[in-house]
C-alpha positions in Angstrom: -29.3 -3.9 -100.3 -32.7 -2.3 -99.9 -34.3 -2.7 -96.5 -37.8 -1.7 -97.6 -40.0 1.3 -97.7 -42.3 2.8 -95.0 -45.8 3.4 -96.2 -48.8 4.9 -94.4 -52.0 2.8 -94.7 -55.6 3.6 -94.0 -57.7 0.4 -93.8 -61.4 -0.2 -93.3 -62.3 -3.5 -91.7 -65.6 -5.2 -90.7 -64.4 -7.7 -88.2 -65.9 -11.2 -87.8 -66.9 -12.4 -84.3 -63.9 -13.5 -82.3 -60.6 -12.1 -81.3 -60.0 -8.7 -82.9 -56.2 -8.4 -82.9 -55.5 -11.5 -85.2 -58.0 -10.2 -87.7 -56.4 -6.7 -87.8 -52.9 -8.2 -88.1 -54.0 -10.5 -90.9 -55.5 -7.6 -92.8 -52.4 -5.5 -92.3 -50.0 -8.2 -93.3 -51.7 -8.4 -96.7 -50.0 -5.0 -97.4 -46.6 -5.6 -95.8 -45.1 -5.8 -92.3 -47.0 -3.7 -89.8 -44.7 -1.6 -87.7 -47.5 0.2 -85.7 -51.2 0.5 -86.0 -54.2 2.1 -84.2 -58.0 1.8 -84.4 -58.9 5.5 -85.1 -62.7 5.1 -85.6 -65.5 2.6 -85.1 -68.7 3.1 -87.1 -71.8 1.1 -86.2 -73.4 -0.8 -89.1 -77.1 -1.4 -89.8 -76.3 -5.2 -89.6 -75.4 -4.8 -85.9 -71.6 -5.0 -86.5 -69.2 -2.2 -86.9 -66.7 -0.9 -89.4 -63.2 -0.1 -88.0 -60.9 2.4 -89.4 -57.3 1.4 -88.9 -54.3 3.7 -89.5 -50.9 1.9 -89.8 -47.4 2.3 -90.9 -46.3 -0.7 -93.1 -42.8 -1.8 -94.1 -43.0 -3.0 -97.6 -40.2 -5.3 -98.8 -37.6 -3.6 -100.9 -37.2 -4.6 -104.5 -33.8 -4.9 -106.1 -30.7 -3.6 -104.4 
């Protein structure tokens, strides 16, 4: 039985107004199960918002045993 594979992930996210953590987790879960993550950069945008760089380790589901 395969338990999955650990994959590094570098993600760019422009968050919407509101709580930040649920937005980050939702974006990470699109790639697998996030084991750990960190915001490693925040870049201001001309629109007044910001772009976040998130580095994570994701557990991707294993395929066939």
